[in-house]
MDAnalysis code that builds the backbone (N, CA, C; Angstrom):
import MDAnalysis as mda
import numpy as np

u = mda.Universe.empty(399, n_residues=133, atom_resindex=np.repeat(np.arange(133), 3), trajectory=True)
u.add_TopologyAttr("name", ["N", "CA", "C"] * 133)
u.add_TopologyAttr("resid", np.arange(1, 134))
u.add_TopologyAttr("resname", ["UNK", "UNK", "UNK", "UNK", "UNK", "UNK", "UNK", "UNK", "UNK", "UNK", "UNK", "UNK", "UNK", "UNK", "UNK", "UNK", "UNK", "UNK", "UNK", "UNK", "UNK", "UNK", "UNK", "UNK", "UNK", "UNK", "UNK", "UNK", "UNK", "UNK", "UNK", "UNK", "UNK", "UNK", "UNK", "UNK", "UNK", "UNK", "UNK", "UNK", "UNK", "UNK", "UNK", "UNK", "UNK", "UNK", "UNK", "UNK", "UNK", "UNK", "UNK", "UNK", "UNK", "UNK", "UNK", "UNK", "UNK", "UNK", "UNK", "UNK", "UNK", "UNK", "UNK", "UNK", "UNK", "UNK", "UNK", "UNK", "UNK", "UNK", "UNK", "UNK", "UNK", "UNK", "UNK", "UNK", "UNK", "UNK", "UNK", "UNK", "UNK", "UNK", "UNK", "UNK", "UNK", "UNK", "UNK", "UNK", "UNK", "UNK", "UNK", "UNK", "UNK", "UNK", "UNK", "UNK", "UNK", "UNK", "UNK", "UNK", "UNK", "UNK", "UNK", "UNK", "UNK", "UNK", "UNK", "UNK", "UNK", "UNK", "UNK", "UNK", "UNK", "UNK", "UNK", "UNK", "UNK", "UNK", "UNK", "UNK", "UNK", "UNK", "UNK", "UNK", "UNK", "UNK", "UNK", "UNK", "UNK", "UNK", "UNK", "UNK", "UNK"])
u.atoms.positions = np.array([
    [39.978, 1.849, 13.024],
    [39.476, 2.851, 12.660],
    [39.827, 3.269, 12.037],
    [40.231, 4.083, 11.254],
    [40.780, 5.094, 11.061],
    [40.112, 6.028, 10.173],
    [40.820, 7.635, 10.127],
    [39.747, 8.949, 9.201],
    [40.208, 8.484, 7.610],
    [38.680, 8.890, 6.978],
    [38.625, 8.403, 5.135],
    [38.603, 9.196, 4.826],
    [37.875, 10.671, 5.492],
    [37.896, 11.174, 5.075],
    [37.148, 12.614, 6.208],
    [37.487, 14.132, 5.619],
    [37.275, 15.280, 6.589],
    [36.459, 16.402, 5.475],
    [35.360, 16.278, 6.613],
    [34.872, 17.919, 5.470],
    [34.697, 18.891, 6.769],
    [34.343, 20.343, 6.049],
    [34.454, 22.127, 6.442],
    [33.442, 22.637, 6.098],
    [33.214, 23.259, 6.259],
    [31.816, 24.486, 5.698],
    [31.769, 25.177, 6.734],
    [31.644, 26.321, 5.716],
    [31.000, 27.459, 6.831],
    [29.506, 28.344, 5.643],
    [28.968, 28.893, 6.385],
    [27.548, 28.761, 5.865],
    [27.222, 30.735, 6.600],
    [27.005, 31.126, 5.634],
    [26.430, 33.509, 5.583],
    [24.953, 33.041, 5.756],
    [25.222, 33.019, 7.216],
    [23.705, 33.020, 7.935],
    [22.539, 33.783, 6.692],
    [23.071, 34.469, 6.887],
    [21.627, 35.736, 6.182],
    [21.431, 35.334, 4.587],
    [22.218, 34.398, 4.049],
    [22.364, 34.025, 2.725],
    [21.064, 32.904, 3.474],
    [20.719, 32.030, 4.216],
    [19.973, 31.335, 4.653],
    [18.769, 31.814, 4.821],
    [18.450, 33.303, 5.588],
    [18.029, 33.691, 6.021],
    [17.317, 34.663, 4.768],
    [17.521, 34.979, 3.746],
    [17.664, 35.411, 2.772],
    [16.257, 34.209, 1.623],
    [16.855, 32.316, 1.148],
    [16.407, 31.777, 0.931],
    [15.024, 31.019, 1.470],
    [15.244, 31.518, 3.090],
    [14.049, 31.024, 3.683],
    [13.280, 32.789, 3.429],
    [13.434, 33.670, 2.963],
    [12.892, 34.726, 2.633],
    [12.105, 33.898, 1.233],
    [12.738, 33.831, 0.343],
    [11.824, 34.049, -0.471],
    [11.371, 32.676, -1.319],
    [11.400, 31.720, -0.740],
    [11.491, 30.285, -0.963],
    [9.970, 29.671, 0.191],
    [10.851, 29.739, 1.751],
    [9.488, 29.757, 3.128],
    [9.851, 27.739, 3.114],
    [8.831, 27.709, 3.292],
    [8.959, 25.941, 3.354],
    [9.076, 24.771, 2.411],
    [8.908, 25.769, 1.140],
    [9.422, 24.577, -0.135],
    [11.097, 24.737, 0.202],
    [11.117, 25.459, 0.439],
    [12.989, 25.385, 1.228],
    [13.408, 24.254, 1.745],
    [12.459, 24.457, 3.251],
    [13.233, 23.990, 3.978],
    [12.573, 22.333, 4.160],
    [11.704, 22.288, 3.567],
    [10.919, 20.476, 3.586],
    [11.620, 20.337, 2.335],
    [12.776, 20.733, 1.439],
    [13.198, 20.503, -0.477],
    [14.550, 19.847, 0.506],
    [15.317, 20.375, 1.207],
    [16.607, 19.880, 2.212],
    [16.530, 19.778, 3.450],
    [15.381, 20.130, 4.153],
    [16.492, 19.490, 5.872],
    [14.554, 18.304, 5.984],
    [14.855, 16.562, 7.143],
    [14.406, 15.801, 7.252],
    [13.449, 16.630, 8.218],
    [12.146, 16.077, 8.190],
    [11.355, 16.144, 9.140],
    [11.933, 16.058, 10.974],
    [12.951, 15.411, 11.098],
    [12.901, 15.475, 12.271],
    [13.776, 16.615, 12.401],
    [14.851, 17.214, 11.655],
    [15.054, 18.539, 11.559],
    [14.844, 19.514, 11.330],
    [13.518, 19.748, 10.823],
    [12.592, 20.943, 10.119],
    [12.335, 20.629, 12.028],
    [11.597, 19.910, 12.970],
    [11.071, 19.714, 14.460],
    [12.408, 20.313, 15.483],
    [13.617, 20.293, 15.014],
    [14.204, 19.815, 15.969],
    [14.582, 21.572, 16.110],
    [14.890, 21.839, 14.162],
    [15.030, 23.669, 14.411],
    [14.062, 24.935, 15.285],
    [12.471, 24.167, 15.569],
    [11.265, 24.740, 15.844],
    [10.869, 25.966, 15.097],
    [10.392, 26.554, 15.991],
    [10.242, 28.184, 15.152],
    [10.644, 29.024, 16.129],
    [10.885, 30.263, 16.156],
    [11.668, 31.503, 16.805],
    [12.640, 32.237, 15.963],
    [13.487, 33.493, 16.352],
    [14.335, 33.973, 16.296],
    [15.398, 32.662, 16.042],
    [15.406, 31.985, 16.721],
    [17.025, 31.228, 16.934],
    [16.653, 29.838, 14.907],
    [15.009, 30.152, 15.190],
    [15.444, 28.730, 13.547],
    [16.619, 29.240, 12.512],
    [16.692, 30.437, 12.398],
    [17.393, 29.981, 10.681],
    [19.089, 29.972, 11.466],
    [18.942, 30.570, 12.592],
    [21.265, 29.797, 13.349],
    [20.434, 28.430, 12.919],
    [19.487, 27.452, 13.897],
    [19.585, 25.945, 13.556],
    [19.641, 25.140, 12.317],
    [19.186, 25.963, 11.312],
    [18.780, 25.190, 10.037],
    [20.181, 25.235, 9.604],
    [20.437, 26.770, 9.320],
    [21.777, 27.495, 8.885],
    [23.276, 26.607, 9.705],
    [23.071, 26.271, 10.537],
    [24.120, 24.792, 11.659],
    [24.001, 24.088, 10.425],
    [22.721, 23.482, 10.406],
    [22.545, 21.808, 9.555],
    [22.602, 21.772, 7.941],
    [22.121, 22.878, 8.028],
    [23.270, 23.193, 6.523],
    [24.235, 22.824, 5.605],
    [25.451, 23.698, 7.055],
    [26.669, 23.803, 7.226],
    [27.132, 22.276, 6.987],
    [25.994, 21.367, 8.368],
    [26.775, 20.373, 8.697],
    [26.569, 19.460, 7.417],
    [25.206, 19.918, 6.917],
    [24.332, 18.339, 5.058],
    [26.435, 18.526, 3.997],
    [26.899, 19.945, 4.741],
    [27.914, 20.373, 2.817],
    [29.063, 19.459, 3.014],
    [29.494, 19.864, 4.804],
    [30.912, 18.797, 5.379],
    [30.612, 18.149, 5.262],
    [29.508, 16.961, 5.379],
    [29.397, 15.447, 5.326],
    [29.373, 15.755, 3.552],
    [29.125, 16.016, 3.388],
    [28.964, 15.245, 1.936],
    [30.339, 15.823, 1.435],
    [31.396, 17.126, 1.212],
    [32.583, 16.890, 1.546],
    [33.423, 15.547, 2.253],
    [33.173, 15.282, 3.425],
    [33.806, 14.029, 3.756],
    [33.454, 12.690, 3.510],
    [32.658, 12.627, 2.371],
    [32.352, 11.349, 1.724],
    [32.540, 11.651, 0.016],
    [33.195, 13.205, 0.427],
    [34.027, 12.671, -1.638],
    [33.071, 13.032, -2.799],
    [31.986, 13.541, -1.956],
    [30.563, 13.597, -3.359],
    [30.576, 15.520, -3.288],
    [30.935, 16.194, -2.920],
    [30.074, 16.910, -3.180],
    [28.503, 16.787, -2.903],
    [28.450, 18.264, -3.534],
    [26.653, 17.805, -3.616],
    [25.759, 17.663, -4.453],
    [26.518, 17.138, -5.875],
    [26.120, 16.051, -6.700],
    [25.489, 14.528, -6.550],
    [27.124, 14.269, -5.459],
    [26.964, 13.469, -5.340],
    [25.467, 12.829, -4.026],
    [24.784, 13.429, -3.843],
    [23.709, 12.614, -3.019],
    [23.284, 13.866, -2.271],
    [21.642, 13.598, -1.968],
    [21.002, 14.225, -2.078],
    [21.120, 15.110, -0.822],
    [20.957, 16.213, -0.031],
    [20.097, 17.770, 0.797],
    [19.974, 16.423, 2.145],
    [18.240, 15.620, 1.572],
    [17.875, 14.356, 3.251],
    [18.270, 13.325, 2.709],
    [19.226, 13.114, 2.167],
    [19.810, 11.618, 2.151],
    [20.666, 11.977, 3.702],
    [21.351, 13.402, 3.973],
    [22.747, 12.936, 5.598],
    [21.188, 13.227, 6.527],
    [21.301, 12.932, 7.680],
    [20.001, 13.683, 8.136],
    [21.191, 14.138, 9.976],
    [20.754, 15.662, 10.194],
    [21.739, 15.757, 11.770],
    [20.625, 15.765, 12.563],
    [20.429, 14.641, 13.797],
    [19.749, 15.054, 14.405],
    [21.434, 14.807, 15.794],
    [20.365, 14.633, 16.930],
    [20.767, 14.585, 18.191],
    [20.549, 13.927, 19.132],
    [21.425, 12.848, 19.886],
    [21.831, 12.152, 20.688],
    [20.892, 12.773, 22.254],
    [20.534, 11.740, 23.063],
    [19.573, 12.511, 24.567],
    [20.739, 13.581, 25.464],
    [22.073, 13.474, 24.437],
    [23.175, 14.734, 25.790],
    [22.823, 15.723, 24.964],
    [22.493, 15.836, 23.819],
    [22.057, 17.024, 22.401],
    [23.461, 17.183, 21.792],
    [24.486, 15.660, 21.859],
    [25.288, 15.904, 20.520],
    [24.695, 15.813, 18.953],
    [25.513, 16.488, 18.791],
    [24.834, 16.361, 17.423],
    [26.018, 14.978, 16.425],
    [24.891, 13.982, 15.389],
    [24.167, 12.686, 14.889],
    [24.597, 12.888, 13.739],
    [24.931, 11.866, 13.011],
    [24.520, 12.049, 11.260],
    [23.705, 10.944, 10.972],
    [23.215, 11.034, 10.829],
    [22.137, 9.888, 9.533],
    [22.389, 9.766, 8.227],
    [23.136, 8.791, 7.462],
    [22.562, 8.538, 6.040],
    [22.151, 8.036, 5.381],
    [21.244, 8.382, 4.521],
    [20.013, 7.541, 3.962],
    [20.627, 7.182, 2.391],
    [20.148, 6.222, 1.543],
    [20.080, 6.506, 0.364],
    [21.200, 6.498, -0.333],
    [21.091, 7.132, -1.424],
    [22.924, 7.672, -1.660],
    [23.499, 7.353, -0.857],
    [23.622, 8.322, 0.546],
    [24.595, 9.039, 1.072],
    [25.176, 8.000, 1.849],
    [23.865, 7.073, 2.556],
    [24.656, 5.410, 3.220],
    [25.479, 4.610, 1.639],
    [24.797, 4.676, 0.537],
    [25.498, 3.791, -0.587],
    [27.006, 4.314, 0.002],
    [27.065, 5.596, -0.383],
    [28.635, 5.598, -0.534],
    [29.305, 4.943, 0.955],
    [28.965, 5.579, 1.835],
    [30.170, 5.557, 2.401],
    [29.978, 4.089, 3.066],
    [28.815, 3.298, 2.711],
    [29.192, 1.557, 2.820],
    [30.370, 1.342, 1.377],
    [30.111, 1.912, 0.358],
    [31.512, 1.616, -0.307],
    [32.656, 2.184, 0.021],
    [33.179, 3.147, 0.947],
    [34.052, 3.349, 1.048],
    [34.592, 3.145, 2.479],
    [33.809, 2.067, 2.562],
    [33.669, 2.034, 3.984],
    [33.625, 2.607, 5.821],
    [32.812, 3.389, 5.890],
    [33.044, 4.067, 5.952],
    [31.995, 4.134, 7.392],
    [32.403, 3.962, 8.432],
    [30.896, 3.450, 9.479],
    [30.576, 4.331, 10.291],
    [31.224, 5.028, 10.069],
    [30.401, 6.607, 11.251],
    [31.153, 8.472, 10.746],
    [29.840, 9.077, 10.819],
    [30.664, 10.931, 10.494],
    [30.272, 11.290, 11.701],
    [31.407, 11.896, 12.077],
    [30.833, 12.473, 13.509],
    [31.054, 13.987, 13.267],
    [30.294, 14.884, 13.539],
    [30.146, 16.215, 12.872],
    [30.011, 17.072, 14.074],
    [30.897, 18.543, 14.219],
    [30.514, 19.352, 14.824],
    [30.578, 20.941, 14.360],
    [29.303, 21.506, 15.630],
    [28.462, 22.525, 14.608],
    [29.295, 23.188, 14.883],
    [28.850, 25.017, 14.907],
    [28.347, 25.881, 15.751],
    [28.174, 27.031, 15.053],
    [27.663, 27.772, 15.703],
    [26.867, 29.413, 14.842],
    [27.278, 30.464, 15.385],
    [27.103, 31.924, 15.507],
    [26.836, 32.942, 15.790],
    [25.476, 33.630, 14.650],
    [25.420, 35.423, 14.938],
    [24.164, 35.261, 14.499],
    [24.864, 36.146, 12.598],
    [25.965, 35.969, 12.113],
    [26.704, 36.459, 10.522],
    [27.292, 34.838, 10.357],
    [27.393, 33.757, 10.534],
    [27.873, 32.297, 10.442],
    [27.422, 31.723, 11.054],
    [27.329, 30.421, 10.074],
    [27.554, 28.568, 11.099],
    [28.663, 27.913, 10.855],
    [29.389, 26.911, 10.919],
    [30.475, 26.760, 10.634],
    [29.551, 24.663, 11.105],
    [30.505, 24.371, 10.342],
    [30.749, 22.342, 10.886],
    [31.620, 22.085, 10.150],
    [31.882, 20.470, 11.160],
    [33.246, 20.430, 10.750],
    [32.728, 18.292, 10.446],
    [32.923, 18.075, 9.995],
    [33.219, 16.580, 9.986],
    [33.980, 15.763, 9.140],
    [33.860, 14.317, 10.344],
    [35.194, 13.207, 9.937],
    [34.695, 11.821, 9.737],
    [34.851, 11.956, 8.894],
    [34.529, 9.348, 8.159],
    [35.205, 8.888, 8.532],
    [34.909, 8.049, 9.484],
    [35.706, 7.318, 10.291],
    [35.397, 5.522, 9.499],
    [35.944, 4.495, 9.505],
    [35.625, 3.434, 8.878],
    [37.429, 2.695, 8.681],
    [36.550, 1.804, 8.034],
    [37.775, 1.003, 7.119],
    [37.358, 1.222, 5.503],
    [39.338, 0.421, 5.483],
    [38.583, 0.774, 3.214],
    [38.641, -0.698, 2.891],
    [37.635, -0.524, 2.127],
    [37.543, -1.786, 1.419],
    [38.487, -2.852, 1.409],
    [38.784, -4.184, 1.888],
    [40.234, -4.612, 1.848],
    [41.324, -4.740, 2.414],
    [41.039, -3.599, 4.237],
    [42.145, -3.389, 4.716],
    [41.762, -4.318, 5.890],
    [42.334, -4.679, 6.779],
    [42.903, -5.617, 7.710],
    [42.478, -6.757, 7.073],
    [42.502, -7.449, 5.719],
    [42.486, -8.981, 5.055],
    [43.906, -8.853, 4.501],
    [44.266, -10.051, 4.244],
    [45.323, -11.038, 4.142],
    [46.381, -11.123, 4.893],
])
């Protein structure tokens, strides 16, 4: 397997906080899956967790080579394995783009402070036709 795409994104946490204040749960439901909403929980750190996942979704879009227009927000889901390591699940158009490009897995790393959240994504797989011949 080889690296087929990378993406990085930096989000201003106050920007996500303003979106929450303006659109509330409509914003959350439009961007995040139910699993992500549950993971974010409630309380003062909710905005930090949502901002980190927002950055992850944009980083994955870049790694897929689609940008925001190519896939929907909820077609990229950031979950955690039992150890807490973030994992990426792709649905719908995002999954189809990945299959077409030979991407088998997308790895992601997240971080956040009070002002910024960042994510880095690596798409790994084999390009179509690679290994044939």
